[in-house]
C-alpha positions in Angstrom: 65.8 169.9 79.0 63.0 172.2 79.3 65.0 174.8 80.1 67.7 174.1 76.6 64.5 174.2 74.6 62.8 177.2 75.5 66.6 178.9 75.6 66.6 177.7 71.7 63.6 179.1 70.6 63.6 181.8 72.3 66.6 182.3 70.3 64.8 182.7 67.1 62.3 184.8 68.8 64.3 187.6 69.7 66.3 187.7 65.7 66.2 191.1 65.2 63.4 192.6 62.8 65.9 194.0 60.1 65.8 190.8 57.5 63.5 192.7 54.5 61.7 190.4 52.6 63.3 191.0 49.5 66.5 189.0 50.6 67.7 186.9 48.8 68.0 182.9 50.1 71.2 181.6 49.4 70.8 178.2 50.5 72.4 176.3 53.3 76.0 176.0 54.7 77.5 172.8 53.1 79.9 172.3 56.4 81.0 173.9 58.8 84.4 173.4 61.0 86.4 175.2 63.1 90.7 175.3 63.5 91.9 174.1 66.8 89.4 171.3 66.1 89.1 171.5 70.6 89.4 175.4 72.4 88.1 176.9 75.2 86.2 179.8 75.1 88.9 182.2 75.9 91.2 180.5 73.0 91.5 182.3 69.7 90.1 179.5 67.1 89.5 179.8 63.0 85.4 179.1 62.2 85.5 177.5 58.3 82.5 177.4 56.3 82.1 175.7 53.2 79.4 177.7 50.9 79.5 176.0 48.0 76.2 174.3 48.1 74.9 178.3 48.2 74.6 180.8 45.3 77.4 182.9 46.6 79.9 184.2 43.9 83.8 182.6 44.6 85.7 185.7 46.5 82.5 187.2 46.9 82.5 189.6 50.5 80.5 187.8 53.0 79.8 188.4 56.6 79.0 187.3 60.4 75.6 187.9 61.7 75.6 186.0 65.0 73.2 186.9 67.8 74.0 184.1 70.7 75.4 184.0 72.9 75.1 187.5 72.0 75.3 190.4 69.1 78.1 192.1 68.4 77.0 193.7 65.4 73.4 194.3 66.4 71.7 197.5 64.2 73.8 197.1 61.3 72.2 194.3 58.9 71.8 196.9 56.0 75.3 197.4 56.9 77.7 194.5 58.7 80.7 195.7 60.1 84.2 195.0 59.2 85.1 192.9 62.2 82.0 190.7 60.8 83.8 189.8 57.6 85.2 186.5 56.4 88.0 185.5 55.0 87.8 183.9 51.5 90.0 180.8 51.6 90.1 179.5 48.1 87.4 176.6 46.6 84.9 178.2 48.2 85.5 178.4 51.7 85.8 181.0 53.9 87.1 181.8 57.8 86.7 184.2 59.9 89.3 183.9 63.7 87.9 185.2 67.0 88.3 184.8 70.6 84.5 183.5 71.8 85.2 185.7 74.9 86.3 189.2 73.4 84.2 188.8 70.1 80.9 188.2 72.3 81.9 190.3 76.1 81.0 186.7 77.9 82.6 184.8 80.1 83.6 181.3 79.7 80.8 180.1 81.8 78.0 182.7 80.4 78.8 181.2 76.7 78.7 177.8 78.3 75.3 178.1 79.2 74.3 180.3 76.1 71.8 178.8 73.7 75.1 178.4 71.4 76.4 179.8 68.0 73.4 180.2 66.1 73.9 182.8 63.1 73.7 183.5 59.7 76.4 184.9 56.6 75.0 187.2 54.6 76.5 190.3 52.0 77.1 193.5 53.3 74.0 195.2 52.8 72.5 191.7 53.7 70.3 191.4 50.3 71.6 187.7 50.5 71.4 185.5 53.7 72.3 181.5 54.0 69.9 179.9 56.6 69.6 179.8 59.8 73.3 177.3 61.4 74.8 176.2 64.7 78.4 175.9 64.9 78.9 172.9 67.2 81.3 173.2 70.5 83.2 170.5 71.1 83.4 170.0 75.2 86.1 167.8 76.1 85.9 168.9 79.6 85.7 165.1 81.1 89.6 164.5 79.4 90.4 166.2 82.7 89.0 163.5 85.0 88.4 160.2 83.0 92.5 158.9 83.1 93.0 158.8 80.2 96.9 159.6 79.1 96.5 160.5 75.4 92.9 161.4 73.8 92.3 162.3 70.0 90.2 165.1 68.9 88.8 163.5 65.8 89.9 159.8 67.3 90.9 158.9 63.3 91.8 162.2 61.5 92.6 162.7 58.5 95.1 164.3 56.2 94.0 167.6 55.3 91.9 168.3 58.4 92.6 169.4 62.0 92.8 167.6 64.8 93.4 167.8 68.4 96.0 165.7 70.7 95.3 165.8 74.7 97.6 164.6 77.3 97.9 164.6 80.8 101.1 164.0 82.0 99.8 163.8 85.6 100.0 159.6 84.4 103.8 159.9 83.7 106.5 159.6 85.7 109.0 161.9 85.3 106.9 164.3 84.1 105.9 166.5 87.0 107.4 171.1 87.4 107.8 170.9 83.2 108.6 173.5 81.9 107.1 172.7 78.4 106.4 169.7 76.7 107.4 169.1 72.8 105.5 166.8 69.8 108.4 164.1 68.7 106.3 162.5 65.6 106.3 161.4 62.5 103.6 159.5 59.9 103.1 155.6 58.8 105.3 154.4 61.1 108.2 157.4 60.9 108.3 157.0 57.4 107.7 160.9 57.6 109.6 163.1 61.0 109.2 166.2 62.6 111.3 165.5 65.1 112.0 167.7 68.5 115.0 169.5 68.1 115.5 171.4 71.2 118.7 173.3 69.7 116.7 174.8 67.2 114.1 177.8 68.3 111.4 177.8 65.2 111.4 173.6 66.0 111.0 174.4 69.8 107.8 176.5 68.6 106.6 174.8 66.6 106.3 171.4 68.2 105.9 172.6 71.8 102.4 171.5 73.1 99.7 173.9 74.7 99.5 173.9 78.1 96.2 173.9 79.7 97.1 173.9 82.9 97.1 171.5 85.7 99.8 169.1 84.1 97.7 169.5 81.2 98.2 169.7 77.6 97.1 169.8 73.5 98.5 170.0 70.4 97.0 171.5 67.3 97.7 170.4 64.2 96.9 169.5 60.1 98.9 166.6 59.3 99.5 168.1 55.5 100.7 171.5 56.3 102.7 170.0 60.0 104.8 167.0 58.0 104.8 169.0 54.7 103.5 166.3 52.8 103.1 166.1 49.3 99.2 166.1 47.5 99.1 161.8 46.7 100.4 161.2 50.6 98.1 158.8 52.1 98.6 159.0 56.1 98.2 155.9 57.7 98.5 156.9 61.1 100.4 159.7 63.5 103.3 158.0 65.6 104.9 159.7 68.6 106.4 160.5 71.9 106.0 163.9 74.3 109.2 164.9 75.8 109.7 167.3 78.5 112.2 170.1 78.1 115.3 169.7 77.4 114.7 165.5 76.6 115.1 165.4 80.6 111.1 162.9 80.6 109.4 160.8 77.8 106.2 159.2 77.1 105.2 155.9 75.9 105.1 156.0 72.1 101.8 156.5 70.6 100.0 155.7 67.9 96.3 157.5 66.6 95.2 155.5 63.0 94.2 158.0 60.2 90.4 158.1 59.2 89.5 156.5 55.6 89.4 158.6 53.0 86.8 158.5 50.6 86.7 160.1 47.0 84.1 162.2 46.3 81.4 160.7 43.5 81.6 161.6 40.0 79.4 164.4 38.6 76.0 162.8 36.5 74.5 164.9 33.9 71.3 164.4 32.4 68.3 165.7 30.0 65.1 164.4 30.9 62.9 162.8 29.7 64.4 160.5 27.2 62.1 161.7 24.3 60.7 164.9 23.7 59.0 167.4 21.0 58.2 171.1 21.2 55.2 170.9 22.6 57.2 169.4 26.2 59.2 170.8 28.8 62.7 169.9 28.7 65.1 169.2 32.0 68.5 168.9 32.9 70.0 168.4 36.2 74.0 167.7 37.5 74.4 165.9 40.4 78.1 166.0 42.6 79.4 169.3 42.0 82.6 170.3 41.9 83.3 173.0 44.6 82.6 176.5 43.5 80.1 174.8 40.9 77.0 176.4 41.8 74.9 177.4 37.9 74.0 175.7 34.8 74.2 178.2 32.0 72.1 176.6 28.6 71.8 178.0 25.3 69.4 176.4 23.3 69.6 176.6 19.2 65.7 175.7 17.7 66.4 176.8 13.8 66.8 180.6 14.0 65.4 181.2 17.3 68.4 181.5 20.8 66.9 180.5 24.1 69.1 180.6 26.7 68.9 181.1 30.6 70.3 179.6 34.0 70.1 177.4 37.1 71.2 178.2 40.0 71.7 175.1 43.0 74.7 173.7 45.1 77.3 170.6 45.1 74.6 168.1 46.0 72.2 168.8 42.8 71.0 171.7 40.3 68.3 171.2 38.4 65.9 173.5 36.3 63.4 173.1 33.4 62.4 174.9 30.4 59.3 175.4 28.7 60.1 174.4 25.0 55.8 174.9 25.0 56.5 178.6 25.6 59.7 179.7 23.9 59.1 177.5 20.9 55.6 179.0 20.2 54.9 179.3 16.2 58.1 178.1 15.0 57.6 175.1 12.6 59.2 172.3 10.9 62.2 171.7 13.4 62.9 168.5 13.7 66.1 168.9 16.6 67.2 171.1 18.2 71.2 171.9 20.0 71.2 172.3 23.6 75.4 173.9 24.8 75.3 174.0 29.0 78.3 175.2 30.5 79.0 175.4 34.1 79.9 179.4 35.9 82.9 178.2 35.9 83.1 178.2 32.0 83.0 174.5 31.7 81.3 172.9 29.1 79.3 170.2 29.6 77.1 169.2 27.5 77.2 169.9 23.2 75.0 167.9 22.1 72.2 168.0 19.5 68.5 166.7 20.8 65.8 165.1 18.2 62.7 166.3 18.8 59.9 163.7 18.6 57.2 164.3 15.5 53.3 165.1 16.7 50.8 163.9 14.9 
């Protein structure tokens, strides 16, 4: 344990000293995940990053700057290399495709015993950066010894996220010396089908499991994409059998139950305090913002004076205060102000008139 802690601390200490004091901190990465869900270090994987919690703009060019288990783009903080550039996927999500052993020029064992994947995301010249982050890696090695026929990562998949299904064919009679293994399956008790059709080459390839060696196999899929479901489809389960070669053998029927879909909370906006005078601070806050909304842009009309500005934040919250004391100094006989608030996508959040409390 001490060795692990020391290694992690050393990773931070050894961060290259290229980060300049003027670098803008854009916030923490909202969420990260990989596809496939589980993978070997010598297998190609796509890492996904949700940056809706940051002040990065949609479609902004963003790069991976990683220093553990190695630093592939060393010395290029102010001019990131093209190989480190992320792909914009829409809805404030970016991705990068890599094979860890190749990207880091390390063996699988060296990566496994390293401190892990520690990095920041940044713009090309390094003037913007996220908080330090770590991309987790799921160790599925216990499947090789736990005497399970099927294991799913996650145990309860959802319709729009990846799932990796592991199969130990050594526990099913008739799968010896299989040339290939295929996924004959459906959703919601076979109501939506993706059959294994051995006479159609494109279906053979689509349903084929990845051979991990020694009788172990893996199927990776995103249900909504794999089965071509409608946007409002509610997945209850994945049912399937595994098929050897051209139906030379089959596994018992299997079912994986879907996770519950939890809709995101609705946005909430408010001014505070509820009563103000022109010698107060006017606060505004918006919670549970939509993906890609990271600014509140306001325009206040106070008599002949116009006050404008913006506040930045993320999905969870955008909040700020306007100093009416200084902004309205010298403006007399005001009884109200008009406040227009829009988000960075141009959507009107609030268009209202606020009365001003008269001072004694």
